[in-house]
C-alpha positions, 0 to 999 in steps of 0.5 A: 495518513502516516501522520495519523498513525505514527509512521515516518518515510523518506519521502513519496513519489507518484509514478506509472508503475506497470506491476505494482501499486506500491512499494518501499525500499530500504531507506523508506521512499514509497513509490505509488502508482498513479492508477490508485486514484482509479481504485475505491478509496478503501483500497487506495487506502490499503495499498497506502497503509501497506506500504507504511507498515513496511517502513517497519516490517520490511517483508511480508512476515507475521509481525507486518500482517498483525500491525496491517490488520489493527489499523486496516482490519483483515489485509488479506481481505483486502489484498484478495479485492486488490488483485480483481484490478489489473494494473493498466486496465481500465477501471470504471 
């Protein structure tokens, strides 16, 4: 996805995080939660793209949401859908 959308990151790590679906460090290291595998594909892709946009915008500024929306449509709509899934909960 990074290559497809022109993003560059340092490294990606998959972790069993308790509170986050993903994160992006100041050095553009992306951490992804192993439980993303249990989400519907469109939400999993949203989280990955959300973190990739953080490689350019380190906060949730208007510019961040504008760039994310250009890729996914309505990022805030995906964000609301994601809240329906709780970390650590078995997803069916």
